[in-house]
N, C-alpha and C positions, 0 to 999 in steps of 0.2 A: 954373338951377344949384341943385343940392341938396348940402348939406354935412352930413355926419354924423360922429360920433366914437364909437368903440366899442373894446372890448377886443381885443387882438391875436388871441386865440384865436378869437373870432367873426369877425374880419376875414379871417382866413386860411382857416378851415374852413367857415363857414356863409354868409358874405356873398357870395362869388363867384357862387354859384348864384342867389341872389336878384337880384343886380345884372345877371346875364345876362338874366333875364326882364324886369327893369325897362328895361334898355337896348334890348331888342328892341321893347318897347312905346313907349318914349319916346327914340328915338335922338338927338334934338337937345338933350337935357338934359346939361349938364356935371356931373360927379360930383367932389366933394371929400371924400375919405375920410381920416380921421385915426385911425390905429390906435395906441392908447396906453392907459395905465393909467386906472383909474376917476376919480381926482381931476382929472387934466388933461381927461378927457372932460367932466366936469361943468363945469369952468371954460370950456370952449369954448362950451357952451350958454349959460352965464351971461353971457358977453361977446358973444354974438351971432355967434360964428364958426362955430357948428354949429346946424342946424335942430333936431336932436334927438341924443340919445346913448343908448348901451346900456352900462350900467355896473353894477358890483356895490355901488353906494351908493344908498340910498334918499334921494334929495335932495329931500325935501318941505320947501319953504321958501315964504315969501311970493312969491318970484319964480319958483320952479321947482316943477313937479309931476312926480311919479314914479309910474308904474304898473307892476305886475308884468309881466314879459315872458316869462321862462322860468326853469327851475331846472337846476342843473348838479351832478351827483354827483361823487364823488372816487374815484380808483383808486390802488392801490399800483402802483408801477413798480419792477421789479427785473430782474436778469439771468434768463434762462430756466433757468439751472442753479443759481439761488439757492434755499436751502431754503424760502423763503416763496413761491416760484413754484408749488409743488405741495402744500405742507402745508395741511391744513384750517385756515381762519382762524376764530378765535374772534370774539366780538362784545364791544362795550362796553369795560370796563376791561381785560379779559384781552387783547383785541386791541391796546389801547394799549401794554400792557407788552411784548407780543411784538414790536411794531414798534420800540419804544424801545430794544431790545437791539442794533439795527443802526445804523451810521453813516448820517446823512441828507445828501443833496444837496438843499439848500434854494434856493428862489427868495428874492430879496431881501425884507427885512422890510416894505418899503412896498407890496408886491404884495398884492392881495386874497386870492390863493391862500394865501400865508404867514399872513395874519391869520386866515383861517378855520381853518387847520390848528392854529395855536397855541391858538386858542380851544377847539377840540375836544379837544386834548391836555391842557390845563390841569386839574390841577396836575402832570400827568405830564411829566417832562423828556424832551427828545429829544437824542440824541447828534449834534449838528451837526458835520459834517466841513467843509463849505464852503457859502457862499452865492454864487449867480450871478444874473445878470440875465435870461438868455434860456433858454427851454425847450429849444432845440437844444443848449445847453451841458449842461443837466441830462441830456439823452439820452446825450450822449457820455460823461459821467462815470459814469453808471449802467452803460452798456454796457461800460465799462472795468473794472467790478467794484469801483469805489471806494465805493459805497454804494447805498442805496435812496432812493426819493422817493415823494411822493404828488402826483398831478396831477388836475385836473378832467377830466371826460369830454370836454368840448369841445376839449381839447388832445391827445387820444390819437393823433391823426394824426402827431404828432411822434415817437411811440414805436413805430411799426409797423416792427419789425425782427426778424428771426429770432433774434437774440441776446437779445431782451427779452421779458418777460411783464408783462401788466397784469391786475389783479384788482380788482373793485369792493369798496369798503370799507363796512361797516355800522357807522357811528359816530354817536351822537346829535349832532345839530347840524351835522354835516359835509355840508351841502347849500348850495350857493351860489345865492342869489337874484339874478337879473339884472333890472334895471329899465330901462324906457324913460323918459328924462328930457327934458322940453321946457319952454319958458318959458310962464308963465301969461298974460302980458300981450300975446301976439301969436299970431295964427293962422298955421298953416303955409301956405306957398305951395301952389299947385296941384300943382307937381311934387313938393314935399316931402311933401304929403299922400298922393300916389299911392305914394311909396316907403314911407311909414309904414304905409299900409294893406296893402301887399304883405308887409312884414315881420311885421305882426301876424297875417296869415293863415297864415304858415308859420314859426313860431319853431323854433329848433333843439331837438332832443330830447336831453336829458341823462339818464344812467342814475342 
């Protein structure tokens, strides 16, 4: 049995292909997958309910070790007929001001996506129209023309729709580092080590 915890964007977009390979090689191994935000992921490893986690928190503690796994860029998400869909995008502070003119559909404040975004925008204020928990909800609200959003590269499969446009953003500091977190005081089982090695060999590619 192998138990891992990871961000929902990785669990939905990247992990299925990795697990298909792993299951073909090790068909007798039971898989326990927890798709959740970073802090619960870390808690699962700390309490022994997960062999390792992929999270946007560098949990280097006496009990836990974190190693860089991959990086995830961010994209503007808007309707395909929105002015920002085709307008040349500035960089840095000019880009922040241009984005801040529009109402935002935000993920909840406890999400790593929101925390990275607020850090990149500070001290520029954003016009928050609403906060939601799920990226599918963000997609629906943006598609309805209620506002724009900013989403990580690993989540862009949620926004593949002819009514929507996505564009990479060049903002200092707006790059999400994903870490692989495991306990220091115990070795991985043979099965968990095999999945760990497979994951490290083919991390997802973010823009």
